[in-house]
N, C-alpha and C positions, 0 to 999 in steps of 0.2 A: 218562130221556134216554140213559143209556149203552146200554141195550138197543137203542134205535133207532139210535144211532150205529154200533154194531158189527154190525147185522143183515145187512149185505152182505159181511161177512168170514167166510167158512166156516171159516177156521183159528183163529178166536178165539171162545171161549165166555165169555160174561159171565154172572155169577150174582149174585144178591143174596138170600141165604138165611140161615137161623139156624145158627149154629155149634153149637147144642145138639143138632141132629139129624145124626148121623154119616152117614146115607144121602145127604145132599146132597153129600157129598164124593166120592161114587162117580162115576167118569167111564169112558168106553169107549175111552180113548186114553192113551198114555204122557204123563206130565207131566215136563217137563224143567226148568221154572221156575215159581215161585208168586209172585204179586204180592200183597203185603199192603198194602192201601191204606186207611188209616183204620181198621184192625182192632185191631192189637196194643195200642194205648193204652187200649182199652176193657176189656182183660182183666188182672186182677191177676196172673195166671199167664201173662203174655205170653210169657216165654221157654220155659216148658214147652209152651205152645200152639204156638208157632213150631216147636219140635222135633217135636211130635207131627204137625203138618201136613206138614213136610218128610219125615218118616219114613213117613207114610201113603202119600205119592205116590212116595217114592224120588227126589225131585227134588234136583238138585245145586246149584241156583241159586235165589236169591230176590231180589225187588226189594221193599224196604221203604220206603213212602212214608207218613209220618205228618205230620199238621199239628201245629203247636205249640199249646200248651193253650189259647190265646185266639184262635185263628184262626177266623174265621167266614166268610171270603170269600177270593177270589183275592188274593194279595199278591205284587206283583212284586219285593219285597225277598227273598222265599224263593229260596234258591239250592240247586242240587244239590251235595250233599256226598258225595264218593266216598271210601270208607274206604281208608286206606293199606294196602298189600299185607300188612303185618305183622298188621293186625287181620283182614283176610280170611283169611289162614292160620291165625290163632288160632281164628277162628270155625269154619273148616273142621275143625280138629283137634278142637274141642269137639263139633261134630256127629258127627264120625266115631266118637268114643269114647262118645258117648251113645246111639247107635242100635244 
């Protein structure tokens, strides 16, 4: 569905690949933001994987969208939670010192 939805947008590349193959991460453009959508919750090493991906691309921003553990369908009770600036600064400092 997603590939069909994004096919007319030349500035967006959608991929559904295995994260075990590092070659699927190669792109021929600069990456300024990475979207983690339903990815990190499947990895026990989620924080290390996040740092690796961000470092691999040199991306400065990320959108993390993860469903809650028993979500199986759209739920209009799910709301966007934006991290307070103090947390964003903390995350940025962690990322800067880890790379």
